[in-house]
C-alpha positions as CSV (number, residue, x, y, z in Angstrom):
1,M,60.7,153.2,117.7
2,S,61.4,156.9,118.1
3,V,58.8,157.2,120.9
4,S,60.4,154.3,122.8
5,N,63.9,155.8,122.5
6,D,62.7,159.2,123.8
7,S,61.1,157.4,126.8
8,D,64.3,155.6,127.5
9,V,66.3,158.9,127.4
10,D,63.7,160.5,129.7
11,S,63.9,157.6,132.1
12,A,67.7,157.7,132.1
13,D,67.7,161.4,132.8
14,L,65.3,161.0,135.8
15,S,67.4,158.2,137.3
16,T,70.7,160.1,137.1
17,P,71.5,161.5,140.5
18,P,72.6,165.2,140.8
19,P,76.3,165.8,141.2
20,P,77.5,165.7,144.8
21,S,77.7,169.0,146.6
22,Q,81.2,170.4,146.8
23,S,80.3,172.9,149.5
24,H,82.1,172.9,152.8
25,F,78.9,171.9,154.5
26,A,78.9,168.6,152.6
27,K,82.0,167.5,154.4
28,F,80.2,166.6,157.7
29,D,78.6,163.3,158.6
30,N,75.0,163.2,159.6
31,F,74.4,166.6,158.0
32,V,72.4,167.2,154.8
33,P,73.6,170.4,153.1
34,D,71.2,172.9,151.4
35,D,73.3,174.6,148.7
36,G,70.6,177.2,148.2
37,A,70.4,178.3,151.8
38,S,72.1,181.5,153.1
39,F,75.5,181.0,154.8
40,D,74.2,182.1,158.2
41,H,71.2,179.8,158.1
42,E,73.3,176.9,156.9
43,F,76.0,177.4,159.5
44,A,73.5,177.7,162.2
45,R,72.1,174.3,161.2
46,L,75.5,172.8,161.1
47,A,76.6,174.3,164.5
48,S,73.4,172.9,166.0
49,S,74.1,169.4,164.5
50,Q,77.7,169.5,165.8
51,E,76.8,171.0,169.2
52,W,79.1,174.0,168.8
53,A,78.0,176.5,171.4
54,P,77.5,180.0,170.0
55,S,80.3,182.5,170.8
56,S,82.6,179.6,172.0
57,R,86.1,179.4,170.6
58,E,85.2,176.3,168.6
59,Y,82.1,178.0,167.1
60,I,84.2,181.1,166.0
61,Q,86.9,178.9,164.6
62,E,84.5,176.6,162.7
63,R,82.5,179.6,161.3
64,T,85.8,181.2,160.1
65,I,86.8,177.9,158.4
66,A,83.3,177.7,156.8
67,M,83.6,181.3,155.5
68,R,87.1,180.6,154.1
69,E,86.1,177.4,152.4
70,E,82.9,178.7,151.0
71,L,84.7,181.8,149.6
72,K,87.3,179.6,148.0
73,Y,84.7,177.2,146.6
74,H,82.4,179.9,145.0
75,Y,85.1,182.2,143.7
76,F,88.4,180.3,143.4
77,S,87.6,176.7,142.6
78,Q,85.1,177.0,139.8
79,S,87.8,176.3,137.2
80,Q,88.9,173.1,138.9
81,R,87.5,169.7,138.1
82,L,85.4,167.9,140.7
83,G,87.6,166.0,143.0
84,T,90.5,168.4,142.8
85,L,89.2,171.2,144.9
86,N,91.9,170.6,147.5
87,E,94.8,171.1,145.1
88,E,96.8,174.3,145.2
89,L,95.6,176.9,142.8
90,T,97.7,178.2,139.9
91,E,98.5,181.9,139.7
92,E,96.1,182.1,136.8
93,Q,93.3,180.6,138.9
94,K,94.0,182.9,141.8
95,L,93.8,185.9,139.5
96,A,90.6,184.6,137.9
97,G,89.1,184.3,141.4
98,Y,90.0,187.8,142.5
99,Q,88.7,189.2,139.1
100,D,85.5,187.3,139.8
101,L,85.2,189.0,143.2
102,C,85.8,192.4,141.6
103,R,83.1,191.8,139.0
104,E,80.7,190.6,141.7
105,V,80.9,194.0,143.6
106,G,80.9,196.1,140.4
107,I,84.5,197.2,140.3
108,P,87.0,196.8,137.4
109,A,88.7,193.4,137.2
110,M,92.4,194.3,137.3
111,D,95.3,192.6,135.6
112,S,97.1,191.3,138.7
113,V,96.2,189.7,142.0
114,D,97.7,192.6,144.0
115,Q,95.8,195.2,142.0
116,C,92.6,193.3,142.5
117,K,93.3,193.1,146.3
118,K,93.8,196.8,146.5
119,Q,90.5,197.5,144.7
120,L,88.7,195.1,147.0
121,K,90.3,196.6,150.1
122,N,88.9,199.9,149.1
123,T,85.4,198.5,148.8
124,L,83.1,198.2,151.8
125,V,81.3,194.8,151.3
126,N,80.3,192.1,153.8
127,I,82.1,188.8,153.2
128,V,79.0,186.7,154.0
129,D,77.1,188.8,151.4
130,L,79.8,187.8,148.9
131,I,79.2,184.1,149.7
132,D,75.4,184.5,149.6
133,A,75.7,186.1,146.2
134,R,76.6,182.6,144.9
135,R,74.6,180.6,147.4
136,T,71.3,182.5,147.1
137,K,71.9,184.6,144.0
138,K,71.3,187.7,146.1
139,G,72.9,190.9,145.0
140,V,75.9,192.2,147.0
141,K,75.4,195.6,148.7
142,V,78.4,197.9,148.4
143,W,78.6,200.5,151.2
144,D,79.9,204.0,151.0
145,N,79.3,204.9,154.7
146,F,81.8,203.4,157.1
147,E,79.6,203.6,160.2
148,A,76.6,202.1,158.5
149,F,78.8,199.3,157.1
150,R,80.3,198.7,160.5
151,T,76.9,198.5,162.2
152,Y,75.6,196.1,159.6
153,T,78.7,193.8,159.7
154,L,78.7,193.6,163.5
155,R,75.0,193.4,164.0
156,D,75.1,189.8,165.2
157,G,78.3,190.1,167.2
158,Y,80.1,187.6,164.9
159,R,83.9,187.4,165.2
160,I,86.6,186.1,162.9
161,D,89.5,183.8,163.9
162,K,92.5,185.7,162.4
163,E,94.8,182.7,162.2
164,E,92.2,180.5,160.5
165,A,91.4,183.4,158.1
166,K,95.1,183.4,157.0
167,K,95.0,179.7,156.0
168,G,94.0,178.3,152.7
169,E,96.2,180.7,150.7
170,G,94.8,183.7,152.6
171,F,91.7,184.4,150.4
172,L,89.6,185.3,153.4
173,A,92.3,187.3,155.2
174,S,92.8,189.4,152.0
175,L,89.2,190.6,152.3
176,L,89.0,191.4,156.0
177,Q,88.3,195.0,156.9
178,H,89.4,196.5,160.2
179,L,86.3,197.7,162.0
180,R,88.1,198.9,165.2
181,V,89.4,202.2,164.0
182,P,91.1,204.4,166.6
183,R,89.1,207.6,167.2
184,G,92.0,209.9,166.4
185,R,92.3,208.3,162.9
186,R,88.8,208.7,161.8
187,R,88.2,211.3,159.1
188,G,85.3,212.8,157.4
189,G,82.6,211.5,159.8
190,G,81.1,208.2,158.7
191,K,82.4,208.1,155.1
192,R,85.7,206.5,154.2
193,S,87.3,207.1,150.9
194,G,90.7,206.6,149.2
195,F,93.0,203.6,149.4
196,N,94.4,204.7,152.8
197,S,91.0,204.3,154.5
198,R,91.1,200.8,156.0
199,V,88.1,199.1,157.4
200,F,88.0,195.4,158.3
201,S,84.9,193.3,157.7
202,G,84.3,191.2,160.7
203,R,85.9,191.2,164.2
204,V,89.3,189.7,164.6
205,T,89.9,187.6,167.7
206,K,93.0,188.4,169.8
207,K,95.0,186.1,172.0
208,T,94.3,186.7,175.7
209,Q,97.3,188.0,177.5
210,A,98.5,185.8,180.4
């Protein structure tokens, strides 16, 4: 009897489907997400399936939305139950998310959201790398050289839609680093240090003047 019961359990385990993906990429019809793929690879597949032309306004907007939603899912929604990911986060959940980001890049997890944001603003790290740390389990590279970080972040010419980045409680916007630094304000060559050094990760789109 014990053998029969074990077989029944094994059979039940094999027939139980995996939980549905909660990734942003699972929200699209006629697209099968791969939760283990890198963000850039997954978005390229999605853009192709949705016929979003690279560098078009729609492409930039949708990529920014994907970054924002993946960042929220992997760092700010893990304490929420499945099916409630669209609910507004509590202050405790927001703090837990920012503390998680701090730990991911190897800096102290502070006691308030504002303190965590300050620590993160003073840390040169690519946002897509932060997402991939959870998607592909790849370690996040923290940069100490501004020019090298800038070159790496802009290597594919990707831009960020500033208005979309501000939505969703501003998680993505809070991590953006300004890469277009006026020449007269650059100090110390390629290295940037101290809280007053500001570098934004990703280009920010600007409205065209009429």
